[in-house]
CHARMM internal coordinates of N, CA and C (Angstrom, degrees):
IC EDIT
DIST 1 N 1 CA 1.4560
DIST 1 CA 1 C 1.5324
ANGL 1 N 1 CA 1 C 106.04
DIST 1 C 2 N 1.2605
ANGL 1 CA 1 C 2 N 118.42
DIHE 1 N 1 CA 1 C 2 N 133.92
DIST 2 N 2 CA 1.4797
ANGL 1 C 2 N 2 CA 125.89
DIHE 1 CA 1 C 2 N 2 CA -172.19
DIST 2 CA 2 C 1.5504
ANGL 2 N 2 CA 2 C 105.32
DIHE 1 C 2 N 2 CA 2 C -87.79
DIST 2 C 3 N 1.3178
ANGL 2 CA 2 C 3 N 112.64
DIHE 2 N 2 CA 2 C 3 N 158.16
DIST 3 N 3 CA 1.4299
ANGL 2 C 3 N 3 CA 120.67
DIHE 2 CA 2 C 3 N 3 CA 179.74
DIST 3 CA 3 C 1.5116
ANGL 3 N 3 CA 3 C 108.78
DIHE 2 C 3 N 3 CA 3 C -87.60
DIST 3 C 4 N 1.3673
ANGL 3 CA 3 C 4 N 116.14
DIHE 3 N 3 CA 3 C 4 N 154.11
DIST 4 N 4 CA 1.4299
ANGL 3 C 4 N 4 CA 119.39
DIHE 3 CA 3 C 4 N 4 CA 177.99
DIST 4 CA 4 C 1.5420
ANGL 4 N 4 CA 4 C 109.07
DIHE 3 C 4 N 4 CA 4 C -76.78
DIST 4 C 5 N 1.2835
ANGL 4 CA 4 C 5 N 116.07
DIHE 4 N 4 CA 4 C 5 N 166.37
DIST 5 N 5 CA 1.4842
ANGL 4 C 5 N 5 CA 123.46
DIHE 4 CA 4 C 5 N 5 CA 175.00
DIST 5 CA 5 C 1.5348
ANGL 5 N 5 CA 5 C 110.92
DIHE 4 C 5 N 5 CA 5 C -52.48
DIST 5 C 6 N 1.2882
ANGL 5 CA 5 C 6 N 115.78
DIHE 5 N 5 CA 5 C 6 N -46.82
DIST 6 N 6 CA 1.5139
ANGL 5 C 6 N 6 CA 120.16
DIHE 5 CA 5 C 6 N 6 CA -177.86
DIST 6 CA 6 C 1.5209
ANGL 6 N 6 CA 6 C 108.69
DIHE 5 C 6 N 6 CA 6 C -64.98
DIST 6 C 7 N 1.2817
ANGL 6 CA 6 C 7 N 116.45
DIHE 6 N 6 CA 6 C 7 N -43.37
DIST 7 N 7 CA 1.5505
ANGL 6 C 7 N 7 CA 117.74
DIHE 6 CA 6 C 7 N 7 CA -177.48
DIST 7 CA 7 C 1.5140
ANGL 7 N 7 CA 7 C 108.18
DIHE 6 C 7 N 7 CA 7 C -66.41
DIST 7 C 8 N 1.3419
ANGL 7 CA 7 C 8 N 117.84
DIHE 7 N 7 CA 7 C 8 N -42.23
DIST 8 N 8 CA 1.4251
ANGL 7 C 8 N 8 CA 118.23
DIHE 7 CA 7 C 8 N 8 CA 176.94
DIST 8 CA 8 C 1.5320
ANGL 8 N 8 CA 8 C 115.44
DIHE 7 C 8 N 8 CA 8 C -65.11
DIST 8 C 9 N 1.3609
ANGL 8 CA 8 C 9 N 115.35
DIHE 8 N 8 CA 8 C 9 N -33.00
DIST 9 N 9 CA 1.4868
ANGL 8 C 9 N 9 CA 119.76
DIHE 8 CA 8 C 9 N 9 CA 177.63
DIST 9 CA 9 C 1.5981
ANGL 9 N 9 CA 9 C 110.23
DIHE 8 C 9 N 9 CA 9 C -63.57
DIST 9 C 10 N 1.3480
ANGL 9 CA 9 C 10 N 112.84
DIHE 9 N 9 CA 9 C 10 N -47.56
DIST 10 N 10 CA 1.4600
ANGL 9 C 10 N 10 CA 114.50
DIHE 9 CA 9 C 10 N 10 CA 175.95
DIST 10 CA 10 C 1.5576
ANGL 10 N 10 CA 10 C 115.27
DIHE 9 C 10 N 10 CA 10 C -61.00
DIST 10 C 11 N 1.3539
ANGL 10 CA 10 C 11 N 112.36
DIHE 10 N 10 CA 10 C 11 N -41.70
DIST 11 N 11 CA 1.3948
ANGL 10 C 11 N 11 CA 116.20
DIHE 10 CA 10 C 11 N 11 CA 178.89
DIST 11 CA 11 C 1.5837
ANGL 11 N 11 CA 11 C 114.24
DIHE 10 C 11 N 11 CA 11 C -58.58
DIST 11 C 12 N 1.3724
ANGL 11 CA 11 C 12 N 112.24
DIHE 11 N 11 CA 11 C 12 N -48.11
DIST 12 N 12 CA 1.5102
ANGL 11 C 12 N 12 CA 118.30
DIHE 11 CA 11 C 12 N 12 CA 174.66
DIST 12 CA 12 C 1.5590
ANGL 12 N 12 CA 12 C 112.09
DIHE 11 C 12 N 12 CA 12 C -62.40
DIST 12 C 13 N 1.2461
ANGL 12 CA 12 C 13 N 118.69
DIHE 12 N 12 CA 12 C 13 N -41.59
DIST 13 N 13 CA 1.4787
ANGL 12 C 13 N 13 CA 122.55
DIHE 12 CA 12 C 13 N 13 CA 177.68
DIST 13 CA 13 C 1.5668
ANGL 13 N 13 CA 13 C 108.53
DIHE 12 C 13 N 13 CA 13 C -55.33
DIST 13 C 14 N 1.2550
ANGL 13 CA 13 C 14 N 116.34
DIHE 13 N 13 CA 13 C 14 N -48.64
DIST 14 N 14 CA 1.4505
ANGL 13 C 14 N 14 CA 119.61
DIHE 13 CA 13 C 14 N 14 CA -175.13
DIST 14 CA 14 C 1.5389
ANGL 14 N 14 CA 14 C 111.63
DIHE 13 C 14 N 14 CA 14 C -73.25
DIST 14 C 15 N 1.3376
ANGL 14 CA 14 C 15 N 119.99
DIHE 14 N 14 CA 14 C 15 N -19.08
DIST 15 N 15 CA 1.4214
ANGL 14 C 15 N 15 CA 119.53
DIHE 14 CA 14 C 15 N 15 CA -175.99
DIST 15 CA 15 C 1.5166
ANGL 15 N 15 CA 15 C 116.27
DIHE 14 C 15 N 15 CA 15 C -76.71
DIST 15 C 16 N 1.2589
ANGL 15 CA 15 C 16 N 114.01
DIHE 15 N 15 CA 15 C 16 N -15.53
DIST 16 N 16 CA 1.5020
ANGL 15 C 16 N 16 CA 120.03
DIHE 15 CA 15 C 16 N 16 CA 179.93
DIST 16 CA 16 C 1.5133
ANGL 16 N 16 CA 16 C 112.90
DIHE 15 C 16 N 16 CA 16 C 82.46
DIST 16 C 17 N 1.3422
ANGL 16 CA 16 C 17 N 118.66
DIHE 16 N 16 CA 16 C 17 N 4.02
DIST 17 N 17 CA 1.4680
ANGL 16 C 17 N 17 CA 123.79
DIHE 16 CA 16 C 17 N 17 CA -175.92
DIST 17 CA 17 C 1.4373
ANGL 17 N 17 CA 17 C 110.79
DIHE 16 C 17 N 17 CA 17 C -80.91
DIST 17 C 18 N 1.4367
ANGL 17 CA 17 C 18 N 122.70
DIHE 17 N 17 CA 17 C 18 N -16.85
DIST 18 N 18 CA 1.4963
ANGL 17 C 18 N 18 CA 123.57
DIHE 17 CA 17 C 18 N 18 CA 178.90
DIST 18 CA 18 C 1.5173
ANGL 18 N 18 CA 18 C 106.85
DIHE 17 C 18 N 18 CA 18 C -125.18
DIST 18 C 19 N 1.3686
ANGL 18 CA 18 C 19 N 109.28
DIHE 18 N 18 CA 18 C 19 N 140.25
DIST 19 N 19 CA 1.5058
ANGL 18 C 19 N 19 CA 114.18
DIHE 18 CA 18 C 19 N 19 CA -172.00
DIST 19 CA 19 C 1.5162
ANGL 19 N 19 CA 19 C 113.07
DIHE 18 C 19 N 19 CA 19 C -86.19
DIST 19 C 20 N 1.2997
ANGL 19 CA 19 C 20 N 116.68
DIHE 19 N 19 CA 19 C 20 N -21.43
DIST 20 N 20 CA 1.5170
ANGL 19 C 20 N 20 CA 118.76
DIHE 19 CA 19 C 20 N 20 CA -174.30
DIST 20 CA 20 C 1.5470
ANGL 20 N 20 CA 20 C 110.17
DIHE 19 C 20 N 20 CA 20 C -161.70
DIST 20 C 21 N 1.2798
ANGL 20 CA 20 C 21 N 118.91
DIHE 20 N 20 CA 20 C 21 N 173.33
DIST 21 N 21 CA 1.4403
ANGL 20 C 21 N 21 CA 125.27
DIHE 20 CA 20 C 21 N 21 CA 179.41
DIST 21 CA 21 C 1.5086
ANGL 21 N 21 CA 21 C 113.27
DIHE 20 C 21 N 21 CA 21 C -56.69
DIST 21 C 22 N 1.2460
ANGL 21 CA 21 C 22 N 120.75
DIHE 21 N 21 CA 21 C 22 N -38.12
DIST 22 N 22 CA 1.4825
ANGL 21 C 22 N 22 CA 122.57
DIHE 21 CA 21 C 22 N 22 CA 177.42
DIST 22 CA 22 C 1.4765
ANGL 22 N 22 CA 22 C 112.04
DIHE 21 C 22 N 22 CA 22 C -61.66
DIST 22 C 23 N 1.3607
ANGL 22 CA 22 C 23 N 117.69
DIHE 22 N 22 CA 22 C 23 N -46.55
DIST 23 N 23 CA 1.4168
ANGL 22 C 23 N 23 CA 123.01
DIHE 22 CA 22 C 23 N 23 CA -180.00
DIST 23 CA 23 C 1.5894
ANGL 23 N 23 CA 23 C 108.71
DIHE 22 C 23 N 23 CA 23 C -68.59
DIST 23 C 24 N 1.2704
ANGL 23 CA 23 C 24 N 115.87
DIHE 23 N 23 CA 23 C 24 N -38.90
DIST 24 N 24 CA 1.4242
ANGL 23 C 24 N 24 CA 119.64
DIHE 23 CA 23 C 24 N 24 CA 175.83
DIST 24 CA 24 C 1.5022
ANGL 24 N 24 CA 24 C 113.55
DIHE 23 C 24 N 24 CA 24 C -58.98
DIST 24 C 25 N 1.3086
ANGL 24 CA 24 C 25 N 119.09
DIHE 24 N 24 CA 24 C 25 N -48.89
DIST 25 N 25 CA 1.4394
ANGL 24 C 25 N 25 CA 122.80
DIHE 24 CA 24 C 25 N 25 CA 176.88
DIST 25 CA 25 C 1.4702
ANGL 25 N 25 CA 25 C 111.30
DIHE 24 C 25 N 25 CA 25 C -60.40
DIST 25 C 26 N 1.3079
ANGL 25 CA 25 C 26 N 121.37
DIHE 25 N 25 CA 25 C 26 N -43.87
DIST 26 N 26 CA 1.4984
ANGL 25 C 26 N 26 CA 124.79
DIHE 25 CA 25 C 26 N 26 CA 175.63
DIST 26 CA 26 C 1.4919
ANGL 26 N 26 CA 26 C 111.95
DIHE 25 C 26 N 26 CA 26 C -56.89
DIST 26 C 27 N 1.3185
ANGL 26 CA 26 C 27 N 117.17
DIHE 26 N 26 CA 26 C 27 N -46.85
DIST 27 N 27 CA 1.4625
ANGL 26 C 27 N 27 CA 119.83
DIHE 26 CA 26 C 27 N 27 CA 179.50
DIST 27 CA 27 C 1.5242
ANGL 27 N 27 CA 27 C 110.89
DIHE 26 C 27 N 27 CA 27 C -61.98
DIST 27 C 28 N 1.3121
ANGL 27 CA 27 C 28 N 118.01
DIHE 27 N 27 CA 27 C 28 N -48.09
DIST 28 N 28 CA 1.4682
ANGL 27 C 28 N 28 CA 121.40
DIHE 27 CA 27 C 28 N 28 CA 179.68
DIST 28 CA 28 C 1.4957
ANGL 28 N 28 CA 28 C 110.12
DIHE 27 C 28 N 28 CA 28 C -56.33
DIST 28 C 29 N 1.3204
ANGL 28 CA 28 C 29 N 117.90
DIHE 28 N 28 CA 28 C 29 N -43.65
DIST 29 N 29 CA 1.4753
ANGL 28 C 29 N 29 CA 121.13
DIHE 28 CA 28 C 29 N 29 CA -177.76
DIST 29 CA 29 C 1.5335
ANGL 29 N 29 CA 29 C 108.41
DIHE 28 C 29 N 29 CA 29 C -65.64
DIST 29 C 30 N 1.3672
ANGL 29 CA 29 C 30 N 116.90
DIHE 29 N 29 CA 29 C 30 N -41.16
DIST 30 N 30 CA 1.4713
ANGL 29 C 30 N 30 CA 121.63
DIHE 29 CA 29 C 30 N 30 CA -179.56
DIST 30 CA 30 C 1.5262
ANGL 30 N 30 CA 30 C 108.43
DIHE 29 C 30 N 30 CA 30 C -64.14
DIST 30 C 31 N 1.2977
ANGL 30 CA 30 C 31 N 119.41
DIHE 30 N 30 CA 30 C 31 N -28.40
DIST 31 N 31 CA 1.4531
ANGL 30 C 31 N 31 CA 123.09
DIHE 30 CA 30 C 31 N 31 CA -179.36
DIST 31 CA 31 C 1.4944
ANGL 31 N 31 CA 31 C 108.47
DIHE 30 C 31 N 31 CA 31 C -82.53
DIST 31 C 32 N 1.2598
ANGL 31 CA 31 C 32 N 122.51
DIHE 31 N 31 CA 31 C 32 N -6.96
DIST 32 N 32 CA 1.4192
ANGL 31 C 32 N 32 CA 122.54
DIHE 31 CA 31 C 32 N 32 CA 179.62
DIST 32 CA 32 C 1.5098
ANGL 32 N 32 CA 32 C 116.10
DIHE 31 C 32 N 32 CA 32 C 94.42
DIST 32 C 33 N 1.3116
ANGL 32 CA 32 C 33 N 116.94
DIHE 32 N 32 CA 32 C 33 N 8.22
DIST 33 N 33 CA 1.4584
ANGL 32 C 33 N 33 CA 118.65
DIHE 32 CA 32 C 33 N 33 CA -177.98
DIST 33 CA 33 C 1.5293
ANGL 33 N 33 CA 33 C 108.54
DIHE 32 C 33 N 33 CA 33 C -70.76
DIST 33 C 34 N 1.3196
ANGL 33 CA 33 C 34 N 114.34
DIHE 33 N 33 CA 33 C 34 N 145.97
DIST 34 N 34 CA 1.4411
ANGL 33 C 34 N 34 CA 118.24
DIHE 33 CA 33 C 34 N 34 CA -175.48
DIST 34 CA 34 C 1.5586
ANGL 34 N 34 CA 34 C 110.81
DIHE 33 C 34 N 34 CA 34 C -103.45
DIST 34 C 35 N 1.4089
ANGL 34 CA 34 C 35 N 114.65
DIHE 34 N 34 CA 34 C 35 N 157.79
DIST 35 N 35 CA 1.4243
ANGL 34 C 35 N 35 CA 121.80
DIHE 34 CA 34 C 35 N 35 CA 176.85
DIST 35 CA 35 C 1.5534
ANGL 35 N 35 CA 35 C 115.11
DIHE 34 C 35 N 35 CA 35 C 51.60
DIST 35 C 36 N 1.3806
ANGL 35 CA 35 C 36 N 112.86
DIHE 35 N 35 CA 35 C 36 N 35.28
DIST 36 N 36 CA 1.4396
ANGL 35 C 36 N 36 CA 118.34
DIHE 35 CA 35 C 36 N 36 CA -178.75
DIST 36 CA 36 C 1.5127
ANGL 36 N 36 CA 36 C 112.07
DIHE 35 C 36 N 36 CA 36 C -57.01
DIST 36 C 37 N 1.3351
ANGL 36 CA 36 C 37 N 118.44
DIHE 36 N 36 CA 36 C 37 N -53.63
DIST 37 N 37 CA 1.4604
ANGL 36 C 37 N 37 CA 120.48
DIHE 36 CA 36 C 37 N 37 CA -177.87
DIST 37 CA 37 C 1.5206
ANGL 37 N 37 CA 37 C 111.99
DIHE 36 C 37 N 37 CA 37 C -60.42
DIST 37 C 38 N 1.2445
ANGL 37 CA 37 C 38 N 121.09
DIHE 37 N 37 CA 37 C 38 N -43.45
DIST 38 N 38 CA 1.4001
ANGL 37 C 38 N 38 CA 125.15
DIHE 37 CA 37 C 38 N 38 CA -177.15
DIST 38 CA 38 C 1.5454
ANGL 38 N 38 CA 38 C 110.30
DIHE 37 C 38 N 38 CA 38 C -65.78
DIST 38 C 39 N 1.2871
ANGL 38 CA 38 C 39 N 117.00
DIHE 38 N 38 CA 38 C 39 N -42.91
DIST 39 N 39 CA 1.4868
ANGL 38 C 39 N 39 CA 120.33
DIHE 38 CA 38 C 39 N 39 CA -176.75
DIST 39 CA 39 C 1.5521
ANGL 39 N 39 CA 39 C 111.18
DIHE 38 C 39 N 39 CA 39 C -77.22
DIST 39 C 40 N 1.2554
ANGL 39 CA 39 C 40 N 118.84
DIHE 39 N 39 CA 39 C 40 N -27.43
DIST 40 N 40 CA 1.4690
ANGL 39 C 40 N 40 CA 119.89
DIHE 39 CA 39 C 40 N 40 CA 178.05
DIST 40 CA 40 C 1.5101
ANGL 40 N 40 CA 40 C 112.36
DIHE 39 C 40 N 40 CA 40 C -97.30
DIST 40 C 41 N 1.3084
ANGL 40 CA 40 C 41 N 119.70
DIHE 40 N 40 CA 40 C 41 N 7.52
DIST 41 N 41 CA 1.4767
ANGL 40 C 41 N 41 CA 122.36
DIHE 40 CA 40 C 41 N 41 CA -173.51
DIST 41 CA 41 C 1.5581
ANGL 41 N 41 CA 41 C 111.47
DIHE 40 C 41 N 41 CA 41 C -76.40
DIST 41 C 42 N 1.3673
ANGL 41 CA 41 C 42 N 121.39
DIHE 41 N 41 CA 41 C 42 N -35.16
DIST 42 N 42 CA 1.5327
ANGL 41 C 42 N 42 CA 117.19
DIHE 41 CA 41 C 42 N 42 CA -177.97
DIST 42 CA 42 C 1.5045
ANGL 42 N 42 CA 42 C 107.28
DIHE 41 C 42 N 42 CA 42 C -55.92
DIST 42 C 43 N 1.3191
ANGL 42 CA 42 C 43 N 109.91
DIHE 42 N 42 CA 42 C 43 N 137.09
DIST 43 N 43 CA 1.5183
ANGL 42 C 43 N 43 CA 120.62
DIHE 42 CA 42 C 43 N 43 CA -177.76
DIST 43 CA 43 C 1.4812
ANGL 43 N 43 CA 43 C 111.81
DIHE 42 C 43 N 43 CA 43 C -54.01
DIST 43 C 44 N 1.3565
ANGL 43 CA 43 C 44 N 118.78
DIHE 43 N 43 CA 43 C 44 N -43.93
DIST 44 N 44 CA 1.5460
ANGL 43 C 44 N 44 CA 117.94
DIHE 43 CA 43 C 44 N 44 CA -176.93
DIST 44 CA 44 C 1.4667
ANGL 44 N 44 CA 44 C 111.42
DIHE 43 C 44 N 44 CA 44 C -68.15
DIST 44 C 45 N 1.3143
ANGL 44 CA 44 C 45 N 120.67
DIHE 44 N 44 CA 44 C 45 N -33.89
DIST 45 N 45 CA 1.4824
ANGL 44 C 45 N 45 CA 121.41
DIHE 44 CA 44 C 45 N 45 CA -179.77
DIST 45 CA 45 C 1.5505
ANGL 45 N 45 CA 45 C 108.16
DIHE 44 C 45 N 45 CA 45 C -73.62
DIST 45 C 46 N 1.3675
ANGL 45 CA 45 C 46 N 116.63
DIHE 45 N 45 CA 45 C 46 N -43.22
DIST 46 N 46 CA 1.4472
ANGL 45 C 46 N 46 CA 117.68
DIHE 45 CA 45 C 46 N 46 CA -174.87
DIST 46 CA 46 C 1.5653
ANGL 46 N 46 CA 46 C 110.23
DIHE 45 C 46 N 46 CA 46 C -68.39
DIST 46 C 47 N 1.3200
ANGL 46 CA 46 C 47 N 117.97
DIHE 46 N 46 CA 46 C 47 N -38.72
DIST 47 N 47 CA 1.4665
ANGL 46 C 47 N 47 CA 120.44
DIHE 46 CA 46 C 47 N 47 CA 179.71
DIST 47 CA 47 C 1.5181
ANGL 47 N 47 CA 47 C 111.19
DIHE 46 C 47 N 47 CA 47 C -70.57
DIST 47 C 48 N 1.3304
ANGL 47 CA 47 C 48 N 118.28
DIHE 47 N 47 CA 47 C 48 N -35.22
DIST 48 N 48 CA 1.4700
ANGL 47 C 48 N 48 CA 121.96
DIHE 47 CA 47 C 48 N 48 CA 176.77
DIST 48 CA 48 C 1.5699
ANGL 48 N 48 CA 48 C 109.00
DIHE 47 C 48 N 48 CA 48 C -65.11
DIST 48 C 49 N 1.3187
ANGL 48 CA 48 C 49 N 115.66
DIHE 48 N 48 CA 48 C 49 N -47.55
DIST 49 N 49 CA 1.4338
ANGL 48 C 49 N 49 CA 116.47
DIHE 48 CA 48 C 49 N 49 CA -177.36
DIST 49 CA 49 C 1.5050
ANGL 49 N 49 CA 49 C 112.39
DIHE 48 C 49 N 49 CA 49 C -67.64
DIST 49 C 50 N 1.3630
ANGL 49 CA 49 C 50 N 116.55
DIHE 49 N 49 CA 49 C 50 N -33.21
DIST 50 N 50 CA 1.4803
ANGL 49 C 50 N 50 CA 122.36
DIHE 49 CA 49 C 50 N 50 CA 177.02
DIST 50 CA 50 C 1.5740
ANGL 50 N 50 CA 50 C 107.52
DIHE 49 C 50 N 50 CA 50 C -59.96
DIST 50 C 51 N 1.3196
ANGL 50 CA 50 C 51 N 113.55
DIHE 50 N 50 CA 50 C 51 N -50.67
DIST 51 N 51 CA 1.4581
ANGL 50 C 51 N 51 CA 117.99
DIHE 50 CA 50 C 51 N 51 CA -178.95
DIST 51 CA 51 C 1.5282
ANGL 51 N 51 CA 51 C 114.52
DIHE 50 C 51 N 51 CA 51 C -62.29
DIST 51 C 52 N 1.3221
ANGL 51 CA 51 C 52 N 120.60
DIHE 51 N 51 CA 51 C 52 N -36.28
DIST 52 N 52 CA 1.4028
ANGL 51 C 52 N 52 CA 125.48
DIHE 51 CA 51 C 52 N 52 CA 174.87
DIST 52 CA 52 C 1.4978
ANGL 52 N 52 CA 52 C 110.68
DIHE 51 C 52 N 52 CA 52 C -63.15
DIST 52 C 53 N 1.3673
ANGL 52 CA 52 C 53 N 115.54
DIHE 52 N 52 CA 52 C 53 N -48.51
DIST 53 N 53 CA 1.4494
ANGL 52 C 53 N 53 CA 122.39
DIHE 52 CA 52 C 53 N 53 CA 179.58
DIST 53 CA 53 C 1.5983
ANGL 53 N 53 CA 53 C 109.74
DIHE 52 C 53 N 53 CA 53 C -54.32
DIST 53 C 54 N 1.2725
ANGL 53 CA 53 C 54 N 114.50
DIHE 53 N 53 CA 53 C 54 N -50.50
DIST 54 N 54 CA 1.4360
ANGL 53 C 54 N 54 CA 124.56
DIHE 53 CA 53 C 54 N 54 CA 179.32
DIST 54 CA 54 C 1.4766
ANGL 54 N 54 CA 54 C 112.05
DIHE 53 C 54 N 54 CA 54 C -55.08
DIST 54 C 55 N 1.2867
ANGL 54 CA 54 C 55 N 118.24
DIHE 54 N 54 CA 54 C 55 N -50.52
DIST 55 N 55 CA 1.4314
ANGL 54 C 55 N 55 CA 123.85
DIHE 54 CA 54 C 55 N 55 CA -178.69
DIST 55 CA 55 C 1.5600
ANGL 55 N 55 CA 55 C 113.77
DIHE 54 C 55 N 55 CA 55 C -70.09
DIST 55 C 56 N 1.3399
ANGL 55 CA 55 C 56 N 112.88
DIHE 55 N 55 CA 55 C 56 N -38.05
DIST 56 N 56 CA 1.4658
ANGL 55 C 56 N 56 CA 115.64
DIHE 55 CA 55 C 56 N 56 CA 179.02
DIST 56 CA 56 C 1.5190
ANGL 56 N 56 CA 56 C 114.59
DIHE 55 C 56 N 56 CA 56 C -73.51
DIST 56 C 57 N 1.3340
ANGL 56 CA 56 C 57 N 115.18
DIHE 56 N 56 CA 56 C 57 N -24.03
DIST 57 N 57 CA 1.4685
ANGL 56 C 57 N 57 CA 117.20
DIHE 56 CA 56 C 57 N 57 CA -179.01
DIST 57 CA 57 C 1.5331
ANGL 57 N 57 CA 57 C 114.43
DIHE 56 C 57 N 57 CA 57 C -83.32
DIST 57 C 58 N 1.2930
ANGL 57 CA 57 C 58 N 118.71
DIHE 57 N 57 CA 57 C 58 N -10.25
DIST 58 N 58 CA 1.4590
ANGL 57 C 58 N 58 CA 124.89
DIHE 57 CA 57 C 58 N 58 CA -178.62
DIST 58 CA 58 C 1.5296
ANGL 58 N 58 CA 58 C 107.20
DIHE 57 C 58 N 58 CA 58 C -70.10
DIST 58 C 59 N 1.3690
ANGL 58 CA 58 C 59 N 117.59
DIHE 58 N 58 CA 58 C 59 N 117.11
DIST 59 N 59 CA 1.4103
ANGL 58 C 59 N 59 CA 122.64
DIHE 58 CA 58 C 59 N 59 CA 177.77
DIST 59 CA 59 C 1.5630
ANGL 59 N 59 CA 59 C 111.17
DIHE 58 C 59 N 59 CA 59 C -82.72
DIST 59 C 60 N 1.2645
ANGL 59 CA 59 C 60 N 119.28
DIHE 59 N 59 CA 59 C 60 N 156.81
DIST 60 N 60 CA 1.4735
ANGL 59 C 60 N 60 CA 121.70
DIHE 59 CA 59 C 60 N 60 CA 177.70
DIST 60 CA 60 C 1.4861
ANGL 60 N 60 CA 60 C 112.78
DIHE 59 C 60 N 60 CA 60 C -58.09
DIST 60 C 61 N 1.3801
ANGL 60 CA 60 C 61 N 119.57
DIHE 60 N 60 CA 60 C 61 N -30.08
DIST 61 N 61 CA 1.4529
ANGL 60 C 61 N 61 CA 122.09
DIHE 60 CA 60 C 61 N 61 CA 171.68
DIST 61 CA 61 C 1.4522
ANGL 61 N 61 CA 61 C 114.77
DIHE 60 C 61 N 61 CA 61 C -64.67
DIST 61 C 62 N 1.4096
ANGL 61 CA 61 C 62 N 114.70
DIHE 61 N 61 CA 61 C 62 N -46.36
DIST 62 N 62 CA 1.5010
ANGL 61 C 62 N 62 CA 118.67
DIHE 61 CA 61 C 62 N 62 CA 179.17
DIST 62 CA 62 C 1.4634
ANGL 62 N 62 CA 62 C 112.06
DIHE 61 C 62 N 62 CA 62 C -64.79
DIST 62 C 63 N 1.3290
ANGL 62 CA 62 C 63 N 118.60
DIHE 62 N 62 CA 62 C 63 N -33.75
DIST 63 N 63 CA 1.5117
ANGL 62 C 63 N 63 CA 121.42
DIHE 62 CA 62 C 63 N 63 CA -179.21
DIST 63 CA 63 C 1.5530
ANGL 63 N 63 CA 63 C 109.07
DIHE 62 C 63 N 63 CA 63 C -72.76
DIST 63 C 64 N 1.3666
ANGL 63 CA 63 C 64 N 116.24
DIHE 63 N 63 CA 63 C 64 N -33.29
DIST 64 N 64 CA 1.4259
ANGL 63 C 64 N 64 CA 119.64
DIHE 63 CA 63 C 64 N 64 CA 179.32
DIST 64 CA 64 C 1.5694
ANGL 64 N 64 CA 64 C 109.88
DIHE 63 C 64 N 64 CA 64 C -73.69
DIST 64 C 65 N 1.2669
ANGL 64 CA 64 C 65 N 118.55
DIHE 64 N 64 CA 64 C 65 N -30.96
DIST 65 N 65 CA 1.4504
ANGL 64 C 65 N 65 CA 119.91
DIHE 64 CA 64 C 65 N 65 CA 176.33
DIST 65 CA 65 C 1.4220
ANGL 65 N 65 CA 65 C 111.80
DIHE 64 C 65 N 65 CA 65 C -72.16
DIST 65 C 66 N 1.2666
ANGL 65 CA 65 C 66 N 119.53
DIHE 65 N 65 CA 65 C 66 N -31.17
DIST 66 N 66 CA 1.4863
ANGL 65 C 66 N 66 CA 123.12
DIHE 65 CA 65 C 66 N 66 CA 179.15
DIST 66 CA 66 C 1.5479
ANGL 66 N 66 CA 66 C 113.44
DIHE 65 C 66 N 66 CA 66 C -71.27
DIST 66 C 67 N 1.3201
ANGL 66 CA 66 C 67 N 117.74
DIHE 66 N 66 CA 66 C 67 N -21.26
DIST 67 N 67 CA 1.4655
ANGL 66 C 67 N 67 CA 119.91
DIHE 66 CA 66 C 67 N 67 CA 178.00
DIST 67 CA 67 C 1.3922
ANGL 67 N 67 CA 67 C 112.52
DIHE 66 C 67 N 67 CA 67 C -75.92
END
COOR INIT
IC SEED 1 N 1 CA 1 C
IC BUILD
């Protein structure tokens, strides 16, 4: 059974492979997910995914430099 576009979006966001929502949408479209823009358009979903992407992309070196 395949994952939905929303499930895949959250999976990718948590993976640290995409830096922001724009990159996430592009990756989903490249993978053949449908209705990406419409499904990720609600502000609460978009802002949550953006926050997850940002947090997941922080490397241990970047976090150490911020301290």
